N, C-alpha and C positions, 0 to 999 in steps of 0.2 A: 903967514905961517902955514906950512903944510898941514894937512889934516891926516889923522891916523885911521886905520880900520875901525878902531874902537869908538873914535869920535863920530865916524859915519854910522856905526851901529846905534850910537846913543840918539842920534837924530832920527834915524829910522824908527826906533822905539817910541819916540815923542810923537811921531806922525801917526804910528800905529794906534796910540792911546787917544790921539785927537779924532781919529775916524771912529773909534769905538764910542766916543762921547757924542758924535754927530756934528763935531766942529768942521769937519771936512767931508766932502762927498768922495765917492770912490774914484771918480775922474781926477780930481784934485790930488787925492792921496797918491795915485798911481804916478802922476806927473811929477810931484815933489819927491817921492820915493826913488824914481829913476834919477833925478838930479843928484839927490843925496849920495847914491852909490857912485856916481861919476865925479863928484866933487873932489877937488885936490887940494883946496885951501879953506881955512876957516871962513874967509869972506864969501865963499859959495855956499857954505853950509848954514851960516847964521840967518840969511833971509828966508830960509825955508820954514822956520819956526818963530820968526819975530812977531807974528800975528796971532800966535797960538799960546794962550796962558797955560802953562803946564798944570796938570791935575793936582789940586791941593796945595800948590806952592808956585813961586816963580820959576820961570824956565831955568834949567841949570846951564851955566856957560858951557860952550862947546869944549873948552880945554878943561873943565872940571872933572875931577874924579867921583864926584857925587853920583850915585846910580839914578836912573830915571825914576821919577816919582810914580806912585800908583795912581791908576786911573779908572775909567769905567764908572761903575756905581759909587765908587769911593771919591769921586771928584769933588773938590773944594769943600771938605768937611766943615771947615770954620764957618761958611756961609750957611750951612744946615744945622747950626746950633743957635738956639734962642728964638724968641717969639712966643706968644700965647699959645698954649695946647689947644688943638681942635678936638682932641678925644682924650678922656681920662679913664676909659674902660669899655668893655663889651660884655653883653649878657646874651645867653641863649638857653632857652627852655623849650624843648620839643621843636627847635628850629635852629637858626644860625645867625652869625653875624660875621662881618669882615671889615677890615681896616687895610687898605692898600692904596697905592698910587700916592699922590702928593698929599701928605698929611702931616700934622705936628703932634709927636707922641709927648703925653704929658710926663713929667719927672717920676711920677708914681702912676703906673697904669695897671688896673685890675680886670682880669678877664675871668668870666665864670661860664661853664657850659654843663647843662644837665640834660641828657638824653637829647643832645644836640651837638652842634660843632661851631667852632670859631677859626677864622683865618686872620692873621696878623702878619702884614708884609712891611718890612723894613727897608726895602731896597731903594725906594724913592722918597722915603720918610725924612721929615725934619725932626728935630729933638729940642724940647723946651730947654733942657739942660744937659750939660755934658756927662752927668751921672744919671742914668735912667734905671729904674727898677720895674720890670714887667711881671706881675703876680699872676700865675695861670692856675686856676682851680677847676677841676672836671670831675663829675661823678656820672659814670656810665656815659661819658661823652668824650669829645675830643677837641684839642686846640692845636693848630699848627702855626709855627712862626717860621717866617723865611727872612733871612738876612744876607746882605752881600757879603762875599768872603772876606772884604778888607775891614769890616766893622768888628770892634772889640766886644765879643759877646761871651759871657760867662754863664753856664748852665748849672743851676743848683736847684733840684727839686727831688720829690719823693713819689714813687709809684707804688700803690698798694693794689695788688691784684690788677696792675696795669703797668703802663711804662711812662717815663718821664726822662727824656734825653735827646742827644744830637743824632741826626740822620745822615743824609749825604752832604759831602763837603767838597766843593770845587776849589781848584788851586787859587791861592791868593794869600799875600802876607798882610798881617794886621796893619792899618795905616796908623803911624804915631800920633796923628792929630784927630783920630776918629773919636766919636763919643764912646763912653763904656756903658754897656747895657747888661744888667744882670736879670736872668730869667729864673724865677723862683716859683714855689707852690707845690700842689701835690695832685696826683691823678688817682681816683679811686674806681677801679673797674672801668677805667678808661685810659687816655693818653694824652701827653703832650710831647710834640715832635718839634725839633729845631733843625731846620735845613739852612746851609750856607751855599747859595747859588746865584748867578747872575740872571738878569731878565733875558727873556728869549730875544728881544731886540739887540740887547748888548752882545750876547752871544753870536747872533748873526753877524753884527757888524765886526767883531773880533775875528770870526771865521773868514769873512770876506777880506779883511785887512791882511791875514796870514796868507791867504792865497794870492793876493796882489804882490804881497812881499816875496813870496816864492818865485812868482813870474818875473819880477824885476831882477832877482838874483840870477834866474836862468838866462835872462837877456844879457846880464852883465858878464856872465861866464862866456856866453857865445861871442860877445864882442872882444873877448880876450882882456888879459891884465893891462893895467896902466904901466907903461914902460918908463914914466918918470921925465920924459922929454917934453911933456906939455902937449903931446898929440892926441891924447885921450885913450891910448892903447890900441889894440887891434892888431898889433904885430905878431905873427905866428912864427914860432920856431921852426926851423927847417930840419 
């Protein structure tokens, strides 16, 4: 079966997500991407992603109309739900606390900061349950929550002479299989902020992948369009 431009683009997107997750290095990504854009049949496209589990679900068939699944920090959400909590709360008084990296959030997590601050980073976190409530209380202090763009987060809090709400948001669609996190509480003469953004390493990998993809496109355009005769293109119009 001949491959369409849309199918080549779908495979390119899967490769880009794989390099963002660290499954491919840049050399492998560059080689596979070039082959994807040159491929003329499904048989040439399929081997390029056979060893790459798609983020969050099985790899979509080449001929499927299903959009490429979300990746990056949202990869494999089902595997990130379950297991005993490693932390049920955080407390800061004239000081600070932080929860970040690989940790498991309790289904009910309570954070308190008075004349101090706290950091709660959910970008690499696991969750004890699919439904999680994070309660944040501050008195002349601050708590900052960072979540990946694909995580289902609902913010409900009250600010009294302070602020409670969302800040910066990077592009990303909510993953249908992600946990649901509700952030509640109040801030008295302080603040609770919620940002949605990717890790620096993930942003760097995505940037490198986009640059490599643009370079592959440029090489493809210089080589000329595929003339459909199996020669791989390169024929120029006089």
